[in-house]
C-alpha positions in Angstrom: 14.4 -0.5 -3.8 11.2 -0.8 -2.0 9.7 1.8 0.0 6.9 1.6 2.6 4.2 4.4 1.6 3.6 6.3 -1.0 3.8 10.2 0.1 1.2 12.3 -1.1 2.7 13.7 -4.5 -0.1 17.0 -5.2 -3.1 18.6 -4.4 -4.6 16.3 -6.9 -4.1 13.3 -4.8 -6.1 14.7 -1.9 -8.7 16.2 -4.1 -9.6 12.5 -5.6 -10.0 10.9 -2.2 -12.1 13.3 -1.2 -14.2 12.8 -4.4 -14.3 8.8 -4.0 -14.8 8.6 -0.6 -18.4 8.0 -0.9 -17.8 5.4 -3.5 -15.9 3.3 -1.2 -17.6 -0.2 -0.1 -18.0 -1.5 3.6 -14.8 -3.9 2.9 -12.6 -1.3 1.5 -12.9 1.0 4.6 -12.0 -2.0 7.0 -8.9 -2.8 4.7 -8.1 0.8 4.7 -8.3 0.6 8.7 -5.9 -2.4 8.7 -3.6 -1.3 6.3 -2.8 2.1 8.4 -1.1 -0.6 10.9 2.6 0.6 10.8 3.5 -2.7 12.1 1.6 -4.7 9.2 3.2 -2.6 6.4 6.7 -3.0 8.4 6.4 -6.8 8.2 5.6 -7.0 5.0 8.2 -5.1 3.7 10.5 -7.2 5.9 9.6 -10.1 3.8 9.9 -8.4 0.3 13.6 -7.3 1.1 14.2 -10.8 1.9 13.6 -11.6 -1.9 17.0 -10.4 -2.9 19.8 -9.4 -0.7 20.3 -5.9 -2.2 16.9 -5.2 -2.9 16.6 -2.8 -0.1 18.9 -0.7 -2.0 19.6 -1.2 -5.6 17.6 -1.9 -8.3 14.3 -0.4 -9.9 11.9 1.1 -7.4 9.2 -1.3 -6.8 5.4 -0.3 -5.8 5.1 0.9 -2.5 4.6 -1.8 0.2 1.0 -0.2 1.1 0.1 -0.5 -2.7 1.0 -4.0 -3.2 -0.9 -4.6 0.2 -4.5 -3.0 -0.8 -3.9 -4.8 -4.5 -3.7 -8.4 -2.3 -6.5 -7.2 -0.2 -8.8 -6.1 -2.8 -8.5 -9.4 -4.7 -9.0 -11.3 -1.5 -12.4 -9.6 -0.6 -13.8 -9.3 -3.7 -13.3 -12.7 -5.0 
């Protein structure tokens, strides 16, 4: 099962986001803006759903698409 985005789970998520906001580097802000594009997330989700015929509805839940994209973008920009 592949979800598009991770929903805010509790108050701590918002507090952590505000606390670390000043620690972001410029490339992180650029990547954050790019990953807010719903069309990009939908495109990646469609490609991930094609890996296996039943990955949309069955199996263990995977990381949300947005998290996967963030991990990939951080490895591209950092190296």
